[in-house]
C-alpha positions in Angstrom: 0.0 0.0 0.0 1.5 3.3 -1.1 0.8 5.4 2.0 3.4 8.1 1.1 1.8 9.4 -2.1 -1.4 11.4 -2.3 -4.0 10.7 -5.1 -2.7 13.5 -7.4 0.8 12.0 -7.4 -0.6 8.6 -8.1 -2.7 9.9 -11.1 0.4 11.5 -12.7 2.6 8.4 -12.0 0.0 6.2 -13.7 -0.3 8.4 -16.8 3.5 8.6 -17.0 3.7 4.8 -16.8 5.8 5.1 -13.6 3.7 3.4 -10.9 6.1 0.6 -10.3 9.2 2.8 -10.3 7.6 5.3 -7.9 6.4 2.5 -5.6 10.0 1.4 -5.0 10.8 4.9 -3.7 7.6 5.3 -1.7 9.2 4.8 1.7 11.3 7.9 1.2 8.2 10.2 1.2 6.4 8.6 4.2 5.8 11.0 7.1 9.0 11.3 9.1 11.8 13.6 10.3 15.4 14.2 9.5 17.9 11.4 9.5 21.3 12.1 11.1 22.9 12.5 7.6 20.2 14.9 6.5 20.6 17.0 9.7 24.3 17.3 9.0 23.6 18.4 5.4 21.2 21.1 6.3 23.4 22.4 9.1 26.0 23.3 6.4 23.6 25.0 4.1 24.1 28.5 2.7 21.2 28.4 0.1 17.6 27.4 0.3 14.1 28.4 -0.6 10.7 28.6 1.2 7.2 28.1 -0.3 4.4 29.7 1.7 1.5 32.1 1.4 1.6 35.8 2.2 -1.0 37.5 4.3 -3.3 37.9 1.4 -3.2 34.1 0.7 -1.0 34.3 -2.4 1.6 31.6 -2.9 5.3 32.6 -3.3 8.7 31.1 -3.1 11.4 33.1 -1.4 15.2 32.7 -1.1 16.8 31.6 2.2 20.4 32.7 2.5 22.9 32.5 5.3 26.3 31.3 6.6 26.6 27.6 7.5 24.5 27.0 10.6 21.7 29.4 9.7 19.5 26.3 9.2 19.6 24.3 12.5 17.9 21.0 13.2 16.6 21.5 16.8 15.6 17.8 16.7 14.7 15.3 14.0 11.2 16.9 13.8 12.0 20.6 14.2 14.0 22.9 11.9 15.0 26.5 13.0 15.9 28.9 10.2 17.7 32.0 11.2 17.3 33.9 8.0 15.4 37.1 7.9 13.2 37.5 4.8 13.9 40.9 3.4 11.2 43.5 3.8 11.0 43.8 0.0 10.2 40.1 -0.4 6.5 39.2 -0.9 6.8 36.7 2.0 8.1 39.3 4.4 6.1 39.1 7.7 4.5 35.9 6.5 1.9 34.4 8.8 2.8 31.4 11.0 0.3 28.5 11.5 0.5 27.5 7.8 1.9 24.7 5.7 5.4 25.4 4.2 7.8 23.7 1.9 11.6 24.1 2.3 14.3 23.0 0.0 18.0 23.2 0.8 20.5 23.0 -2.1 24.3 22.7 -2.2 24.9 23.6 -5.8 28.7 23.0 -5.6 28.2 19.4 -4.3 25.0 19.0 -6.3 22.9 17.8 -3.4 19.4 18.8 -2.3 16.9 18.0 0.5 13.2 18.8 0.6 11.4 19.4 3.9 7.6 19.8 4.1 5.9 20.8 7.3 4.2 23.4 9.4 5.4 26.9 10.2 5.0 27.2 14.0 6.8 30.5 14.4 7.7 33.5 12.2 9.1 36.4 14.2 12.3 38.3 14.9 14.0 37.1 11.7 13.5 33.4 12.6 11.4 30.6 11.3 10.5 27.5 13.3 9.2 24.6 11.2 7.7 21.3 12.4 8.8 18.6 10.0 6.2 16.3 8.5 8.3 14.9 5.6 12.0 15.1 4.7 13.7 13.4 1.8 16.5 13.9 -0.7 16.5 13.9 -4.5 19.1 12.8 -7.0 21.7 15.3 -8.3 20.3 15.2 -11.9 20.0 18.7 -13.5 21.6 20.5 -10.6 24.2 22.8 -12.2 27.4 23.4 -10.4 27.4 27.0 -9.2 28.7 29.2 -6.5 26.1 31.2 -4.7 26.5 34.2 -2.4 26.2 33.2 1.2 25.3 35.6 4.1 22.0 37.0 5.2 19.8 38.8 2.8 20.6 42.5 2.5 18.5 44.3 5.1 17.5 46.9 2.5 17.2 44.9 -0.7 15.7 47.1 -3.4 12.4 46.1 -5.1 12.8 47.1 -8.7 9.6 45.7 -10.1 6.1 44.8 -8.8 3.5 44.1 -11.5 1.5 41.6 -13.4 4.0 40.8 -16.2 7.7 40.3 -16.8 9.9 43.0 -18.4 12.6 42.5 -21.0 15.4 42.3 -18.3 13.4 39.7 -16.3 12.8 37.6 -19.5 16.5 37.8 -20.3 17.4 36.5 -16.8 15.0 33.6 -17.0 16.1 32.6 -20.5 19.7 32.4 -19.2 18.7 30.4 -16.2 19.9 26.8 -15.7 18.0 26.4 -12.5 14.9 27.7 -10.6 12.7 26.8 -7.7 9.1 25.6 -8.2 6.6 26.0 -5.4 3.3 24.0 -5.4 0.5 23.3 -3.0 -1.9 20.6 -2.1 -5.1 20.9 0.1 -4.0 18.2 2.6 -0.3 17.5 1.8 0.6 21.2 2.2 3.2 23.3 0.4 6.3 22.1 -1.4 9.5 23.6 -2.8 11.3 21.7 -5.5 14.2 22.3 -7.9 14.1 22.4 -11.7 17.1 22.5 -13.9 18.3 22.1 -17.5 20.6 23.7 -20.1 20.3 27.5 -20.3 17.3 28.2 -22.5 15.2 25.2 -21.3 12.7 27.7 -20.0 10.5 29.4 -22.6 9.2 32.8 -21.5 7.0 35.7 -22.5 5.7 38.6 -20.5 2.7 36.7 -19.1 3.7 33.0 -19.6 6.5 30.6 -18.6 6.9 27.1 -20.0 9.5 24.3 -19.3 9.8 20.6 -20.3 9.5 18.0 -17.6 12.7 16.0 -17.9 13.1 12.4 -16.6 13.5 12.3 -12.8 12.8 10.2 -9.8 9.3 9.2 -11.1 7.6 10.4 -7.8 6.0 13.4 -9.5 5.5 15.3 -6.2 5.2 18.7 -7.9 3.2 17.6 -10.9 0.9 15.6 -8.6 0.2 18.7 -6.6 -0.6 20.6 -9.8 -3.0 17.9 -10.9 -5.1 18.8 -7.8 -4.4 22.5 -7.4 -2.9 24.7 -10.1 -1.6 27.4 -7.7 2.1 27.7 -8.1 5.1 30.0 -7.6 8.5 30.4 -9.3 11.8 31.8 -8.1 14.7 32.6 -10.4 17.7 33.6 -8.3 20.9 34.8 -10.1 24.3 34.6 -8.5 24.4 38.4 -8.7 21.7 38.6 -6.1 18.9 39.5 -8.5 15.8 37.5 -7.7 12.6 37.2 -9.9 9.6 35.8 -8.0 6.4 34.9 -9.8 3.0 33.8 -8.5 0.3 32.3 -10.7 -1.2 29.1 -11.9 0.4 26.1 -13.7 -1.0 23.3 -15.9 0.7 20.1 -16.8 0.7 19.4 -20.5 1.1 16.0 -22.2 2.1 14.7 -25.6 4.1 17.6 -26.8 7.7 16.3 -27.3 10.3 18.6 -28.8 12.7 16.8 -31.2 15.6 19.1 -30.3 15.3 18.1 -26.6 16.7 14.5 -26.2 15.5 14.4 -22.5 12.1 15.8 -23.2 9.4 13.3 -22.2 6.5 15.1 -23.9 5.4 16.4 -20.5 5.7 20.0 -19.8 4.3 22.8 -17.5 2.6 25.9 -18.7 2.6 28.7 -16.1 0.3 31.7 -16.3 1.6 34.8 -14.5 -0.5 36.7 -12.0 2.1 38.7 -10.1 5.8 39.4 -10.4 8.2 40.9 -7.9 11.9 41.5 -8.7 14.5 42.5 -6.1 18.2 43.2 -6.1 20.9 43.1 -3.4 
């Protein structure tokens, strides 16, 4: 019995012909806390992201930056994040008492860990997360990169707030080899996951973003969420410190393979933009 997957994930797994492959990984996503190895990994983190809702209920994904130790496992079931979210970020002063998704990535080592849970506290530049689910993903499509560490600048500048992307935002996204996708599910909660590919794998216009769904671990956590709830958020963070955050809705598309993409499965995601916030350090 696959207790770790919700119905949306199972539907996508079945359509992709991956039920058996996903079932072998099902123990990874069962409810549980951090293993000792995972606790050590997150303790050394300098880069991560958080998916949550702002006070108006809109879903966003925000960067989490700090020196090693800014993410601290208080126990196997509790994560403390000492990273103030800048006052220019759409998730600044985010409300506690909500589901959150956290991803921690070491781009140099090409490792990542996803933590889904409940935000118990959000105050004084600190987040306290009760862990419901924690599991790693393979290094596939994680580009090797060096990211700025340190806390977010206390006075980051918001350079754009609107309902569409500008030319400079589109150019940044077209150059991206990585971004963070935030999704949500009515009972499983919020999730933050990584997407990567060769620069140019994301197709973008002022009000739309599209990317192919490359072969992965066959669990389809993000696509399973989208099969139930189209609400989604994107975060494109450049090593320069420029961050493009997008909130909107996403739809999974099927049967549209691109001949020039050898890894393209025919699956893709079409994202419709509702709001855009761009900040710089």
